[in-house]
Each structure stands twice: as structure tokens, then as C-alpha cells.
N, C-alpha and C positions, 0 to 999 in steps of 0.2 A: 504494500500500500504506500502511496506517496506521502511524504511527510511535509508539513507546512511550517514555515518559519513563524516563530512567535512574533506577533505584531506588537511593537512597543508604543507606549504613549509618546507622541511627537509634539514638540512645542515649536511653532514657526513664528519667527519674529518679523515685524514690519515696522518701517519708519513712518508709514502713512496711517492716519487714524481711520481711513476708509478701507484699509487692508488691500490697497491696490497691489496687484501682482508685481508691478514695476518697483515697488518699495520693499519687496520681500528680501530679507537677508538671505544670502546664498546657502548658508549652512544651518539647517534646522537642528534642534537639540532633541535627541531621543533619550528618554529615560533608560538607564542601563538595566533597570529591573522594574517591571510593572508593579503598581501598588496592588495590594490584595483587595482593596475597595477604595471607593471615593465617595464623597458626600456633597450634596448640594443644599444650599440654604435659601429659602424663599421667605420674604418678610413683607407684610403689609403694615404700614405705619398708620396708627389711628390716634385720634384725639379723644382722650378719656376725661375731659373736664366735666365737672358736674356742678350744678348750681347750688347755692347755699341752702341747706335743709333737705336736699334730695339724696335719697339713699341709693337709688339705682344709677346706672350709667347708660348713656346712649352713644356708644362709640361712633364717631364720624370718620369716614375715610379721609386720610390726608395724602398719602402717596404710596406707591409701590417701590420698595427699595430694589436696586439691581440684584440680580441673582448672584450667589457666590458658589464657587467650586473649591473644594478642599481636597488636596492630594497629600498623601504621606508615603514616603519612599526612602530608600537609603542609597548612599554612595559607599562603595566597598573597595578596599585595597588589599584584601587578604587572599584573593584568588580562590576562595573556598565555596563560592556560591555558583551553583549550576545555572547555565543559561544567562549568566550576567554578561552584559555587553559593555566592554570598555571602549572609550573613545579611540578614534583612529589617529592616535598620536603616539609618539615614542614614550611620552610620559603618561603613564596610566595611574598615577597616584590619586588618592582622594582629593588632595589639594588641587590638582589640575582639573579633575572632574567638577569640583565645586566652582572653580574659576570660570569654566566654560558655561556652566549653568547661570551663574550670576551675570555674565556678559550678555546672555540672551534675555533674561527676565528682569534684572534689577538695576544694572549699572546705567548711568546717564548716557544716552546716545547723543553725541555732540551735534549732529545735524538737526535734531529736533528738540534739543535741550530738555529731555525727559527720558525715562526708560521706554523701551520699545513697546509697541502694541503687539499683542500675542493672539495666536489661535492654537488651542490645544485640541489635538486629534487623538482619538483612540478608536480605530476601526471606523465603521460607518455610523455608529450610534452617537458617539460623543464628538461634537464639533462645537467648541466654545470660544467665541471671540472675547478677549478680556485684557485686563491689565493686572499686574501683581498688586495686591493690597497688603499682604502680610507674609512674613517669612521667618520661621523659627528653625535654627540649626542646632542640633544636639550632638555634640562630639562624644563618641562612646568608646572607641578603642584607639590605642596610641602605640607608635614606635618608641623604642628607647630614647630617641632624639626628641620626642614630643610631637612629631608629625602625626596627624590623625590617620588611622587605618579604617575607620568607619564613622560615618555621620548619618544621623536621621534627619530628614527634611520634612517639615510640615509647612505647606505653602497654601495660601488662600488667594484665589483669583476672583476679581470682580468683573462680572459681565459688562462689556463695553459696546455701546452702540453709538456711532458717530452722530453729532448733533443734527445734521441734516436729515438722516434717516429717522431719528427719534422724533423730530418735529413733524415729519410727514406722517408717521404713525399716529401721533397724538391728534393731529388736525383731522384725520379721517373720522375720529369720534368726538371731535371738539364741540362743546355747546356753543362756541362762537361761530359755527357754520350753520347754514340752513339744512335741515334734514327733512326728507319726505318719507312718510310712512303710509301704507294702505291698511286700513282697519280690517280685522276679521271678527267673526262672531265672538262675543265675550270680552272684547277689548274695552279698557277703561281709560279715560283721558288722564286721570291722575297718575295711573301706573305708567302710561306711555310718557308722560311728562317727566316722571322720576327717572326712567331709563335713559332719557336724553340728557337731563340737566342734573341728575343726582339730587333732585329736590322737587317737591310738589308745589312749592309756593309760587311757581310761575304758571300755574294752571290757567288762571284767568287771562294772562297774556297770550297763551296759546289759543284759548277759545276765541279771544278777540281777533287774533291774526287769521283765524279760519272762519270768522263770521258765524260761529256756532250759536244757535239760540239757547242751547243748554249744554251743560257739561256732562249730562247723563244720557244714557241710551244711544251710544254711537251706532250708526248704521254700518253694517259690513260693506267692504269695498269702497269706503270713503277715503280719499287721499287727503291726509293732513300735513300741514306745513309747520315745522317746528323751527322758528326763526332764531337768529342770534338773540340772546337774552338782553334785556335792558335792565340792569341791576339797580338803576336809579329810579325806575318806575315802581309805583306801589303795586304789590302783587294783588 
């Protein structure tokens, strides 16, 4: 039976925040040994303020924090680990492995005055555009000279989307744009207003914009216009 090479986690560095192929650094960094697992962190930031005398809370959505990816792996210089891939240099020390990693993900890139933008690949499932946000290095084994023989890396990467793409994504669902919706049986104007503006208090503005005689009993197949909201107008 044919054998397949173990696909390593690959970190590709870019000088351009849009990850343009022309800005890609020529030498990607492959982890010498894949992590046993990785973790992702998703966080929704809420406002939990409550009025004086109120016991309960009504958390309001504030923002969605960028996704985080956490990798833990080792750099080894003992030669004792099977399938460990050393860098293609004459110097295979842990010190050199660490230098190459830091050059890719951490050190300031002179042409852009900041660390590189990164894409982390592991097969077809994991493709993560990001920047490094946190790095812990734990030195564990040492030569008699004090040089490290093994270090454990814990790295956290923050999902990165260029400003232009992020703005385009946000504007597609922005309450500052006009949205058209066609009603179906059971639709309610207050719920439709909430889905567009994350608030029902603009209900009367929507009714007025569509010349609706009542906010109740929407007829199916009616096209409604949800205009940019006027926050200065009385709801």
C-alpha cells in the first residue's frame, strides 16, 4: 500500500494585509511536529449594565471579538522524536528553529514596520488568516552549555480581516443601508424591524416609510422598505 507523507501545519507569511500573493514571503514555516490538538476561541462582547434597583440583566450586544486560534507544539534538538522534521539548514539546533519561527511570526518586518500577516494551513480544513497576538516559550531541556534542547511553544493567533473586506461585510447588513424584504404569512413588523436594526423602537419609522395604516396584520407578499434609520427622530 502507498504511504502518505504526514502533512505539517504550515505558516505562510505576507507583507501585505490583503494577503496578496505578490507579498508572500518565499519560505513558509512548517511546524516540525504537528500539535496533538488546537483550540479556537469565539467571544461575543455584551453590555451587562443594569439600572439602579433592578435585579435582572438584559445583556445588549456590543461587538463580536475576532476569532482566536491557539497552537501548542515543541521544538526539539534531541533527535529522539519520530517523524520530527528539522529545518533544511546545517544548523538544526533548537535555537535556530526558534529563530526561524520568530522571523516568520513575531519579528518586525522592516518594509511594513510591523510583524508579518500570516495564514496558517493544516490540510484543507484549517485555513486561518491572522496575526500573532501572544507567544509563550517554555524552555525544558538544556545542554551542559545552557543551550536549550527542547522548548514548548504556546502561540495565540488573532483572526485578521483587512479593513476593506471587513467594511464590505458589515455594510451588507448595515442598518445604515436600505433593505427590502417581502413578507410571508406570520411575519410581524416589530420582529422584522428588530432583525434589521437590532431594536424595535424604530417600528413607527418603518411603518411611516411604507405608508402602512397599521403595524399589525401584515399581508403576505408585501414588499417592505427598511430605510437608513434617523436616530434623531422620535420613535
